[in-house]
NUDO-88692 format. One record per atom (N, C-alpha, C): residue in three letters; x, y, z. Coordinates in steps of 0.02 Angstrom, whole numbers, plus 50000, padded with zeros to 5 digits. Layout:
ALAXYZ...
***
This chain:
MET513865251646393MET513905248846326MET513445243146320SER513315241246259SER512815236046253SER512945231646195LEU512645226246200LEU512645221446147LEU512105223946102GLY512185229346073GLY511675232046031GLY511065232846071ASP511165234246136ASP510605234846181ASP510195228646179ASP510465223746151ASP510055217946145ASP510395211246146HIS511055211046138HIS511295204346131HIS511645201546191GLN511735194246210GLN512175190246249GLN511975183246247SER513485153046492SER513415146746466SER513155143146520SER513005140546523SER512615136546567SER512955130046578GLY512645126046601GLY512945119946621GLY513215115946565ASP513605111546581ASP513885106446539ASP513865108046466TYR514085113546445TYR514115115046374TYR513625110946333GLY513085113946315GLY512605110646274GLY512295104846309GLY512265105246375GLY512015099546413GLY511265099746422THR511055100446484THR510355099546500THR509925105346483GLY510215111046464GLY509815116946451GLY509755121046514GLN510015118646570GLN510005122446632GLN510645126546633THR510615132446660THR511195136646657THR511625136246719ARG512245134046710ARG512705133446765ARG513395134846739LEU513845137746779LEU514485138946751LEU515065136546790ARG515595135546753ARG516205133346784ARG516635139246795LEU516885141446804LEU517335146746830LEU517005151946868PRO516615170346602PRO516345171646639PRO516245174446616GLU514945228245967GLU514375232845952GLU514485235845888GLU515155229245879GLU514645230945833GLU514115230045878ASP513885226545902ASP513535225145962ASP513885219045986GLY514335219646033GLY514715213946052GLY514655212646126ALA515165209646155ALA515145208346225ALA515375214446262PRO515235214846327PRO515405220946362PRO516145222146366ARG516355228146369ARG517045229946374ARG517215230946447ARG517845231646462ARG518045233246529ARG518335240046529GLY518095245146534GLY518355251746527GLY519095252246537GLY519475256546504GLY520185256346514GLY520535262646497ARG521195262246499ARG521585268246490ARG521975268246427SER522075262646395SER522505262346336SER522105262446272SER522475262446217SER522155262446152SER521755256046142SER521995250646171SER521625244346164SER520955244946198ARG520925248646254ARG520285249546288ARG519815253746245SER520115258446208SER519695262446164SER519355257946113LEU519725253146088LEU519425248646040LEU518885244546072VAL519005242646136VAL518495238846171VAL517865242946176THR517945249446185THR517365253746189THR516985253546123VAL517355253846068VAL517045253746003VAL516695247045991VAL517035241846010VAL516755235245998VAL516135234146042GLY516075237746094GLY515485237346134GLY515565232446191VAL515075228546201VAL515085223946258VAL515585218346249VAL516015218646202VAL516435212946187VAL516865210646245VAL517185214746281VAL517645212046328VAL517325209146389LEU516745211246406LEU516435207846463LEU516125201346441LEU515835201346382LEU515565195046357LEU516155191546327ILE516735193546347ILE517325190646321ILE517445184246356ALA517155179146339ALA517375172746353ALA517195169646418ALA516975163746414ALA516875160046474ALA517205153446465ILE517585151446511ILE517945145146503ILE517435139546498ALA516925139646537ALA516405134546530ALA515905135246585PHE515315132746569PHE514815132546621PHE514765125346643ALA514905124046708ALA514915117146730ALA514345115846777ASN514285109746797ASN513735108146843ASN513825112146906ARG513295115246928ARG513315118746990ARG513205113847047GLY513085107647030GLY513045102447080GLY512525103647133GLY512505099547182GLY512025100447235GLY512135095247287ASP511975096847349ASP512065092047402ASP511405091347438ASP511015086347417ASP510355085447446ASP510385081747512SER510965079147529SER511015075047588SER510965079247651ALA510475077247694ALA510395080947756ALA510965079547803SER511345074147790SER511895072447834SER512565073547803ALA512595078247755ALA513235079647721ALA513775081247771GLU513585084447826GLU514095085947877GLU513745085947944GLY513975081947988GLY513695081948055GLY513095077248063GLY512845074148009GLY512315069248014GLY511645072048031THR511515078448018THR510865081248034THR510645085947980GLY509985086547972GLY509725091047921GLY509605097947948ASP509745099148012ASP509615105648042ASP510205110248031LYS510275112547969LYS510825117047953LYS510595124247962PRO511035128647986PRO510825135647995PRO510665138747928LYS510155142947926LYS509955146147864LYS510315152847857ALA510625154047800ALA510965160347787ALA510465165147756SER510645171447756SER510205176347724SER510205175147649ALA509745178147613ALA509655176847542ALA510275178247502THR510695183047524THR511275184947484THR511935182947515ALA511915179647573ALA512545177847605ALA512875171947572PRO513535172147561PRO513875166347532PRO513895160747583THR513835154647560THR513855148947604THR514315143547576GLY514425138347615GLY514845132947592GLY514455127447557THR513805128147552THR513405122947521THR513385123847446HIS513245118547410HIS513205118847338HIS512525121647317PRO512495125047260PRO511865127547234PRO511425121647213VAL510815123047195VAL510365117847174VAL510615114347111GLN510375108347100GLN510625104447044GLN510355106646978SER509735109146977SER509435111046914SER509585118346899GLY509165121446858GLY509285128346839GLY509165133146896PHE509255139646882PHE509155144646934PHE508425144946955ALA508315146847017ALA507645147047044ALA507205152147007HIS506555150547003HIS506085154946969HIS505835160347017ASP506305164447039ASP506135169947084ASP506655175447077GLU506585180647119GLU507035186347113GLU507755184547126GLN507875180547178GLN508565178647192GLN508855174347137GLY508435169947108GLY508675165847053GLY508895170046994ALA508515175346980ALA508685179846925ALA509345183446938GLN509455185547001GLN510085188747019GLN510665183947013SER510565177747035SER511085172747030SER511265171346958ALA510755170846915ALA510875169646844ALA511285175346814ALA511085181446828ALA511425187246799ALA512155187646822ALA512275186346886ALA512955186546913ALA513395181246880ASN513115175246873ASN513505169946842ASN513625171146768TYR513145174046734TYR513235175546663TYR513775180846654ALA513815185646701ALA514345190746698ALA515025187446703VAL515095182646749VAL515735179146757VAL515915175446693ALA515435171846666ALA515565167746607ALA515715171946545LEU515315177046535LEU515385181146476LEU515995185746480GLY516285186146539GLY516885190346547GLY517515186346550SER517495179946535SER518095175846538SER518375174546469ASP518955171346466ASP519325171046404ASP519065165946353GLY518595161646373GLY518325156846325GLY517955160046267MET517735166246277MET517355169546224MET517785171246163PHE518445170646171PHE518885172046114PHE518945166146067ASP518675160446088ASP518665154446046ASP517955153546020LYS517875153445954LYS517195153245926LYS516785147245949SER517085141345951SER516695135545971SER516455136146043GLU516875138646088GLU516685139646157GLU516165145146162ARG516275150446125ARG515815156046126ARG515115153946104ASP515085150246050ASP514425147946025ASP514075143546076ALA514465139146110ALA514165134846160ALA513885138846218ILE514255144046237ILE514025148346291ILE513375151746272LEU513365154646213LEU512765158246191LEU512165153546185GLN512275147546161GLN511735142746155GLN511435141246224SER511845141746274SER511625139946341SER511265145546378ILE511445151746366ILE511185157146408ILE510725162146374ILE510675161946308ILE510255166646272ILE509585163546256VAL509055167646255VAL508405165046236VAL508475162146165PRO508175156446151PRO508275152946088PRO508195157246025ASP507695161646024ASP507585165345963ASP508065171245953ARG508535172146000ARG509025177445993ARG509735174845983VAL509835168345989VAL510505165445985VAL510855167145919ALA510515166345864ALA510825167645798ALA511055174945793ASP510655179545819ASP510845186645817ASP511475187945858PHE511495184945917PHE512075185745960PHE512695182845927GLU512635177045898GLU513205173945866GLU513485178245809THR513035180845769THR513255185145713THR513605191445739THR513305194545789THR513585200645818THR514275199445847LEU514345194145886LEU514975192845919LEU515515190245871ASP515315186845819ASP515805184745769ASP516135190845737LYS515735195945728LYS516015202245699LYS516425205945752ALA516195205745815ALA516545209445868ALA517225206545883TYR517285199945885TYR517925196745899TYR518325196245834SER518515201845809SER518875202345745SER519625201845756PRO520005200645703PRO520745200545710PRO521015206945740ASP520725212645722ASP520965219045749ASP520835219545823PHE520245217145844PHE520085217245915PHE520555212745954ASN520665206645929ASN521125202045963ASN521815205245971LYS522045208345918LYS522705211545919LYS522725217145971ALA522175220945977ALA522145226546023ALA522205224346096VAL521955218446112VAL522005216146181VAL522625211746193GLY523075211546143GLY523705208146151GLY523755201146122LEU523215198646094LEU523205191846067LEU523445191745995ASN523565185645969ASN523685184945897ASN523025186245861GLN523045187545799GLN522445189345762GLN521915183745763ASP522135177545770ASP521655171945772ASP521375170845842GLY521565175045890GLY521305174545958GLY521735170246004SER522275167345979SER522715163346020SER523195167846059THR523475165246113THR523925169046155THR524645168446130PRO525005173946123PRO525695173646100PRO526125169446146LYS526605165946119LYS527035161546158LYS527405165546211GLY527415162746272GLY527775166046326GLY527355170946366TYR526715171646349TYR526275176246384TYR525675172646414THR525345175946460THR524735173246490THR524175178346480PHE523635176346447PHE523075180746435PHE522605180646495VAL522385186546516VAL521935187146573VAL521295190646553SER520725187446566SER520075190546555SER519595187646606ARG519475191446660ARG519045189046714ARG518585194546737THR517985192646756THR517495197246783THR517265194746851SER517235199146900SER517005197346967SER516415201546987PRO515825198646995PRO515245202547018PRO515345204947090ILE515185211147103ILE515235213947170ILE514555213947204GLY514035214847165GLY513355214947192GLY512845215047136THR512215213547153THR511685213447103THR511075217247129LYS510675219547082LYS510065223247100LYS509525221947047VAL508925220247069VAL508365219447022VAL508015226047016THR507935228546955THR507605234946944THR506895234046918GLU506755228346886GLU506085226846863GLU505965219346870LYS505365217446887LYS505225210246895LYS504485208846883SER504355203646844SER503685201046836SER503735193546844ALA503205189946833ALA503215182746843ALA503745179246802ASP503825181246739ASP504275177746694ASP504795182146662SER504945187846691SER505475192146665SER505775196146723ALA506395198246712ALA506735202246763ALA507295206246731THR507395212246756THR507965216246735THR508425216746794VAL509055214546785VAL509535214146840VAL510155218146823GLU510385222246870GLU511015225746862GLU511545222146903VAL512135221146873VAL512685217846907VAL513285222546909TRP513485224346969TRP514075228646977TRP514695224146978CYS515175225746935CYS515755221146926CYS516425224846926SER516935220946941SER517625223046929SER517905218146878GLY518405220246841GLY518665215746789GLY519415216546780LEU519715211246754LEU520425211246735LEU520475209446662LEU520895212946626LEU520985211446555LEU521685213346533GLY522015208946496GLY522665210646469GLY523105204546461LEU523725205846440LEU524215200646427LEU524785201246477ALA524865196046519ALA525395196146569ALA526025193146540GLY526585196646548GLY527215194246522GLY527685200046508GLN528325198646505GLN528815203846492GLN528695206946423ASN528745213546420ASN528675217346357ASN527975216946327SER527485215546368SER526795215346343SER526585222246320THR526265222546262THR526015228946237THR525315230346263ALA525015225546299ALA524345226546328ALA524345223446398PRO524695226646445PRO524745223846513PRO524065223346547VAL524015219046596VAL523385217946631VAL523175224146670THR522575226446659THR522305232146695THR521625230346725SER521405234246774SER520765232946806SER520265238346787SER519635236746795SER519105241646779SER518485239946819TRP518025244746821TRP517395243946857TRP516825245746810PHE516295241946812PHE515735243146766PHE515095239946793THR514545242046767THR513895239146787THR513555236446725ILE513345230246728ILE513015226846672ILE512275226446688THR511865227846638THR511145227046645THR510915221546598MET510575216546626MET510315211046586MET509565210646593GLN509235210046537GLN508525208546537GLN508465200946529LEU508155197746577LEU508095190446576LEU507365188246566ALA507285182446535ALA506615179546526ALA506635172346552TRP506085170046580TRP506035163246604TRP505835158746546VAL506305154846521VAL506205150646462VAL506475143646476ASN506075138646459ASN506295131646469ASN506535130346540ASP506155132946588ASP506305131846659ASP506965134746681ASP507165140346652ASP507775143646674ASP507775150846650TRP508205154946681TRP508275161846659TRP508745162146599LYS508545165946547LYS508965166846488LYS509015174346472ILE509555176246440ILE509665183346424ILE509285185246361VAL508935190946365VAL508595193746307VAL508995199746280THR509195204246324THR509605209946304THR510145211046357HIS510645214946337HIS511215216146380HIS511515222946365SER511695226646416SER512035233046407SER512525234246464GLN512965239146456GLN513465240346507GLN513655247646511LYS513825249946571LYS514065256746581LYS514645256546629ASP515055261746629ASP515635262146673ASP515425263346745GLY515835260946793GLY515755262346863GLY515175258546896PRO515045260246959PRO515425264847003PRO516125262147017ALA516615266747017ALA517305264747028ALA517565267947093PRO517865264147137PRO518145266847199PRO518785270747185ILE518995274647234ILE519625278247228ILE520185273147231PRO520655273347184PRO521205268447184PRO521595268547249GLY521795262847273GLY522185262447334GLY522925263747322ASP523325262247372ASP524045263347366ASP524415257047346ASP524045252147320ASP524375245847302ASP524885246847247LYS525455243647255LYS525975243947204LYS525815238747151ALA525845240747088ALA525705236147034ALA526215230447034SER525965224347024SER526395218547023SER526775218246956SER527315214546957SER527695213646895SER527325209146848ALA527535209146785ALA527205204946735ALA527245197546755ASP527825195446781ASP527915188446802ASP527465186746861GLU527405191346908GLU526975190146966GLU526245189446945MET526045193646899MET525345193346875MET525215186846838ALA525675184846795ALA525585178646758ALA525555172646806LYS525975172746857LYS525995167346907LYS525335167046945ALA525075172846963ALA524445173047001ALA523865170346960VAL523845172146897VAL523305169846853VAL523315162346846LYS523915159446842LYS523975152246835LYS523815148446900GLU523995151446956GLU523905148047020GLU523215149047051TYR522895154747037TYR522245156047067TYR521695155147014GLY521325149747020GLY520805148346971GLY520205152946983GLY519795153646932GLY519195157746938GLY518665154146978PHE518165157747002PHE517635154847041PHE517155150946997THR516865145747026THR516385141646987THR515675144246995TYR515555147947048TYR514875150347061TYR514905157347089ALA514585162047056ALA514655169047074ALA514225171147133ARG513625168247141ARG513175170447195ARG512715164847216
***
């Protein structure tokens, strides 16, 4: 699915212009494929549920100190894709292939979180991660996508607020990234993701379900950072479901409250 094959926060909400995040069709945000009627609507709405909300893009911080631990600058070097305990760079994503992959992975997290259901948060996110000349188009598209009917379909009140006594879940987790095209100032990156979407709580009409999808982002190097030019999504690859027993509504709500989302995807 796509943001009209063309549409899709960065740091400190409207901050430095560098993209960093905190936690993630009509041409809308990506959907999370599903089994219920609400998922069908997500399909119609397009990319809406994956671009569904980012709580915020926060400083990705940085630790320039050679003596941050152990008093020496001789830290072991990890491979380009290995997770480490060090903080990412302080400024925007690197102007290289890995930087483009990092940007795409983090944008998937942000655009797949619940902040996108709030217009002010959504607009701040778009201002941060979209190329400047496409922001207005994205805002218009997503304003239409996040309609009262769509909110109702995913279990929310028509204004996008969460019903009393329930916990709304919308999270995206990147599994891996791949660059399919790259030039000096542009890159096309595919992000393989899993996602959670739904309303946790007793008698929920839209219980939390999981899905698998691949997002494709065309990025451009603008203002010393990677920004989204176009965005699309397709289902899968999806693994064979395991034998895990589904948790109760209360267990799911408790987990969502106790386990915060990641601040940095890659």
